[in-house]
C-alpha positions as CSV (number, residue, x, y, z in Angstrom):
1,X,-0.6,5.6,-43.0
2,X,-2.1,2.8,-40.9
3,X,-4.4,3.9,-38.1
4,X,-3.3,2.1,-35.0
5,X,-6.6,2.6,-33.1
6,X,-9.1,0.0,-34.6
7,X,-12.1,1.5,-32.7
8,X,-11.7,4.7,-34.7
9,X,-12.7,3.1,-38.0
10,X,-16.3,4.3,-37.6
11,X,-15.3,7.9,-37.0
12,X,-16.3,10.6,-39.6
13,X,-13.9,11.9,-42.2
14,X,-11.7,8.8,-42.6
15,X,-9.6,10.4,-45.4
16,X,-9.0,13.6,-43.3
17,X,-7.8,11.4,-40.4
18,X,-5.2,9.8,-42.6
19,X,-3.9,12.8,-44.5
20,X,-4.2,15.7,-42.0
21,X,-0.9,15.2,-40.2
22,X,1.2,14.1,-43.3
23,X,0.0,17.2,-45.2
24,X,0.7,19.6,-42.4
25,X,4.2,18.0,-41.9
26,X,5.0,18.4,-45.5
27,X,3.7,22.0,-45.6
28,X,5.9,22.9,-42.6
29,X,9.0,21.3,-44.0
30,X,8.4,23.0,-47.4
31,X,8.0,26.3,-45.6
32,X,11.3,25.8,-43.8
33,X,13.1,25.0,-47.1
34,X,11.6,27.9,-49.0
35,X,12.3,30.3,-46.1
36,X,15.9,29.2,-45.7
37,X,16.5,29.4,-49.5
38,X,14.8,32.8,-49.8
39,X,16.5,34.3,-46.7
40,X,13.2,35.1,-45.1
41,X,13.2,36.7,-41.6
42,X,12.8,33.9,-39.0
43,X,11.3,36.5,-36.6
44,X,8.4,36.8,-39.0
45,X,8.1,33.3,-40.3
46,X,8.1,31.5,-37.0
47,X,5.1,33.2,-35.3
48,X,3.1,33.1,-38.6
49,X,3.8,29.4,-38.9
50,X,3.0,28.8,-35.2
51,X,-0.4,30.6,-35.3
52,X,-1.2,28.8,-38.6
53,X,-0.5,25.4,-37.0
54,X,-2.7,26.3,-34.0
55,X,-5.5,27.4,-36.2
56,X,-5.4,24.2,-38.3
57,X,-5.3,21.9,-35.3
58,X,-8.1,23.8,-33.7
59,X,-10.2,23.3,-36.8
60,X,-9.3,19.6,-36.9
61,X,-10.3,19.2,-33.3
62,X,-13.8,20.1,-34.3
63,X,-13.8,17.9,-37.4
64,X,-12.1,14.8,-36.1
65,X,-12.0,15.0,-32.3
66,X,-10.5,12.2,-30.3
67,X,-12.6,13.1,-27.3
68,X,-15.3,15.7,-27.9
69,X,-15.4,16.5,-24.1
70,X,-11.8,17.8,-24.4
71,X,-12.7,20.7,-26.7
72,X,-11.8,24.0,-25.0
73,X,-14.7,26.2,-23.9
74,X,-14.6,29.9,-25.0
75,X,-13.5,31.0,-21.5
76,X,-10.6,28.4,-21.6
77,X,-9.4,29.9,-24.9
78,X,-8.9,33.2,-23.2
79,X,-6.8,31.6,-20.4
80,X,-4.8,29.6,-23.0
81,X,-4.1,32.8,-24.9
82,X,-2.6,34.4,-21.7
83,X,-0.4,31.3,-21.1
84,X,0.6,31.4,-24.8
85,X,1.9,34.9,-24.4
86,X,3.8,33.9,-21.2
87,X,5.3,31.0,-23.1
88,X,6.4,33.3,-25.9
89,X,8.0,35.6,-23.2
90,X,9.9,32.7,-21.7
91,X,11.2,31.6,-25.1
92,X,12.3,35.2,-25.9
93,X,14.0,35.4,-22.5
94,X,15.8,32.1,-23.1
95,X,17.0,33.3,-26.6
96,X,18.5,36.5,-25.1
97,X,20.3,34.5,-22.3
98,X,21.7,32.0,-24.8
99,X,22.8,34.7,-27.2
100,X,24.7,36.5,-24.4
101,X,26.3,33.3,-23.2
102,X,27.4,32.2,-26.6
103,X,28.9,35.6,-27.3
104,X,31.0,35.3,-24.1
105,X,32.2,31.7,-24.6
106,X,32.7,31.6,-28.4
107,X,30.9,28.5,-29.9
108,X,32.5,26.0,-32.2
109,X,32.1,26.4,-35.9
110,X,31.8,23.0,-37.5
111,X,30.6,24.3,-40.9
112,X,28.8,21.1,-41.8
113,X,26.8,20.8,-45.0
114,X,23.1,21.7,-44.2
115,X,21.8,18.1,-45.1
116,X,24.1,16.7,-42.4
117,X,23.6,19.6,-40.0
118,X,19.8,19.4,-39.9
119,X,19.4,15.8,-38.6
120,X,22.3,16.3,-36.2
121,X,20.7,19.5,-34.8
122,X,17.3,17.7,-34.5
123,X,18.8,14.8,-32.6
124,X,20.9,16.9,-30.2
125,X,18.1,19.4,-29.5
126,X,15.6,16.6,-29.0
127,X,17.9,14.8,-26.6
128,X,18.4,18.0,-24.6
129,X,14.7,18.5,-24.4
130,X,14.0,14.9,-23.5
131,X,16.6,14.9,-20.7
132,X,15.4,18.1,-19.1
133,X,11.7,17.1,-19.4
134,X,12.3,13.8,-17.8
135,X,14.4,15.4,-15.0
136,X,11.6,17.9,-14.5
137,X,9.3,15.0,-13.5
138,X,11.9,13.6,-11.1
139,X,13.3,16.7,-9.4
140,X,10.9,18.2,-6.7
141,X,12.2,21.8,-7.4
142,X,11.7,21.6,-11.2
143,X,8.4,19.8,-10.8
144,X,7.0,22.9,-9.0
145,X,7.3,24.7,-12.4
146,X,6.6,21.9,-14.8
147,X,3.6,20.5,-13.0
148,X,1.6,23.6,-14.1
149,X,1.5,22.0,-17.5
150,X,-0.1,18.8,-16.2
151,X,-3.0,20.4,-14.3
152,X,-5.6,20.3,-17.1
153,X,-7.8,17.2,-17.2
154,X,-7.9,17.3,-21.0
155,X,-5.3,17.4,-23.7
156,X,-5.8,19.7,-26.7
157,X,-4.0,22.1,-28.9
158,X,-4.8,25.1,-26.7
159,X,-3.3,23.8,-23.5
160,X,0.0,22.9,-25.2
161,X,0.9,26.5,-24.2
162,X,-0.1,26.1,-20.5
163,X,3.3,26.3,-18.9
164,X,5.0,28.2,-16.2
165,X,7.1,30.9,-17.9
166,X,10.2,29.9,-16.0
167,X,9.8,26.2,-17.0
168,X,9.8,27.3,-20.6
169,X,12.7,29.5,-20.1
170,X,14.8,26.8,-18.4
171,X,13.9,24.2,-21.1
172,X,14.7,26.5,-24.0
173,X,18.0,27.5,-22.4
174,X,19.0,23.9,-22.2
175,X,18.0,23.0,-25.8
176,X,19.2,26.2,-27.5
177,X,22.5,26.3,-25.5
178,X,23.3,22.7,-26.6
179,X,22.7,23.7,-30.2
180,X,24.6,27.0,-30.0
181,X,27.6,25.5,-28.3
182,X,28.1,23.0,-31.1
183,X,27.8,25.9,-33.5
184,X,24.9,24.9,-35.7
185,X,23.9,27.5,-38.3
186,X,21.0,29.8,-37.8
187,X,19.3,28.2,-40.8
188,X,19.4,24.7,-39.3
189,X,18.2,25.9,-35.9
190,X,15.3,27.7,-37.6
191,X,14.3,24.7,-39.7
192,X,14.5,22.3,-36.8
193,X,12.5,24.9,-34.7
194,X,9.6,24.8,-37.1
195,X,9.4,21.0,-36.9
196,X,9.6,21.1,-33.1
197,X,6.7,23.6,-33.0
198,X,4.6,21.5,-35.3
199,X,5.3,18.4,-33.2
200,X,4.6,20.1,-29.9
201,X,1.1,21.2,-31.0
202,X,0.5,17.9,-32.9
203,X,1.2,15.8,-29.8
204,X,-1.3,17.8,-27.8
205,X,-4.0,18.0,-30.5
206,X,-7.3,16.4,-29.6
207,X,-7.6,14.8,-33.0
208,X,-8.5,11.3,-34.0
209,X,-5.4,10.2,-36.0
210,X,-2.9,7.4,-35.8
211,X,0.5,7.3,-37.4
212,X,1.1,3.6,-37.3
213,X,4.7,2.4,-37.3
214,X,5.9,6.0,-37.2
215,X,5.0,6.0,-33.5
216,X,8.4,4.4,-33.0
217,X,10.2,7.4,-34.7
218,X,8.0,10.4,-34.0
219,X,6.1,11.6,-31.0
220,X,2.3,11.6,-31.5
221,X,-0.9,12.4,-29.7
222,X,-1.4,8.6,-29.1
223,X,1.8,8.6,-27.0
224,X,1.5,12.0,-25.4
225,X,-2.0,11.4,-24.0
226,X,-0.3,8.6,-22.0
227,X,2.3,11.1,-20.8
228,X,-0.5,13.2,-19.2
229,X,-2.1,10.1,-17.6
230,X,-2.9,10.1,-13.9
231,X,-1.5,6.6,-13.9
232,X,2.3,7.1,-13.4
233,X,3.0,3.5,-14.6
234,X,2.1,4.5,-18.1
235,X,3.0,8.2,-18.1
236,X,6.3,7.9,-20.0
237,X,7.0,9.6,-23.3
238,X,9.1,12.6,-22.4
239,X,10.0,13.2,-26.0
240,X,7.8,15.9,-27.5
241,X,9.2,15.7,-31.1
242,X,10.9,12.3,-31.5
243,X,10.2,8.9,-29.9
244,X,13.6,7.5,-30.3
245,X,14.9,8.7,-26.9
246,X,11.9,7.1,-25.1
247,X,12.8,3.8,-26.8
248,X,16.5,4.1,-25.9
249,X,16.0,5.1,-22.3
250,X,13.1,2.9,-21.4
251,X,10.2,5.4,-21.1
252,X,8.2,4.2,-24.1
253,X,4.9,2.8,-22.9
254,X,2.5,3.1,-25.9
255,X,1.1,0.1,-27.7
256,X,-1.7,0.1,-30.3
257,X,-5.0,0.7,-28.7
258,X,-3.7,1.9,-25.4
259,X,-5.3,5.1,-24.1
260,X,-5.2,6.7,-20.6
261,X,-8.1,6.2,-18.3
262,X,-7.8,9.8,-16.9
263,X,-5.8,12.9,-17.7
264,X,-4.2,15.3,-15.2
265,X,-2.5,15.2,-11.8
266,X,-2.7,12.2,-9.6
267,X,-3.3,14.8,-6.8
268,X,-5.3,17.6,-8.4
269,X,-5.1,19.7,-5.2
270,X,-1.4,19.9,-5.3
271,X,-1.4,22.8,-7.9
272,X,-3.7,25.7,-8.5
273,X,-6.2,25.3,-11.3
274,X,-5.2,26.4,-14.8
275,X,-7.5,29.4,-14.7
276,X,-5.7,30.7,-11.6
277,X,-2.8,32.2,-13.6
278,X,-1.3,34.3,-10.9
279,X,-1.5,31.5,-8.3
280,X,0.1,29.1,-10.8
281,X,3.0,31.6,-11.5
282,X,3.6,32.0,-7.7
283,X,3.2,28.3,-7.0
284,X,6.9,27.4,-6.8
285,X,7.2,29.9,-3.9
286,X,4.9,27.8,-1.7
287,X,6.4,26.4,1.5
288,X,8.2,23.1,0.8
289,X,6.1,21.1,3.3
290,X,3.1,21.8,1.0
291,X,4.9,21.0,-2.2
292,X,3.5,18.2,-4.4
293,X,5.6,15.1,-5.1
294,X,7.1,14.9,-8.6
295,X,5.2,12.8,-11.2
296,X,2.4,13.0,-13.7
């Protein structure tokens, strides 16, 4: 792949910078294929793959960092781990809510061949995630939850999991419900889910890679750093897996070489700091006259 950031040519490990993401993408897709063909338990495969992806990107952040100052400190890893558990709790809660709703309203059963079902499930789920994410930046109530994710002044694989538990629950309900109502098979939802997990951690990874022209198809760290910019004029890129919806709906701001000047909130005092986990969880209950404005 062509590196789109010319100033990175002097960085160490040039080969690793070029093959790290393609290799991990192929490994994730291969795992999905083998797991579906072998009937492996998704409840076991998904967490193993997730933890493996985190470990690989954490290692890459030390070998080929984009910004060395964004590396998490040991204390931060402990906070990130707590948020990770809360995110997992929110995902599990969403799955139980969706399962109960689907049982009550009887989903459609299209019975598509898997090769057609997979891209359809990916596009629909990605669209649902994009729409809810963008709305969360525009709606004052939803921003009270989602803004927790934008508090850190650095972007790395650890703080991908820094989320309000109810923000994750609402997002996953929207995405999973859209897939369940259409009636996609469990195999396609599982396979797409692994890809989405990989992309979520990839876009947050503090690694010095560029994916060239694929930036117009897939989300990447190059784009997502702009999403976390304090400059709202460049903070588009609401797609966390695909870039196509940002192109289609006018929120695509990246160009080769463009990087954010600063990361975090335009008003850092509007939310508790990331380490204040309880205060962050209770933040949406603050009086409305003290609530921050939506944005990046």
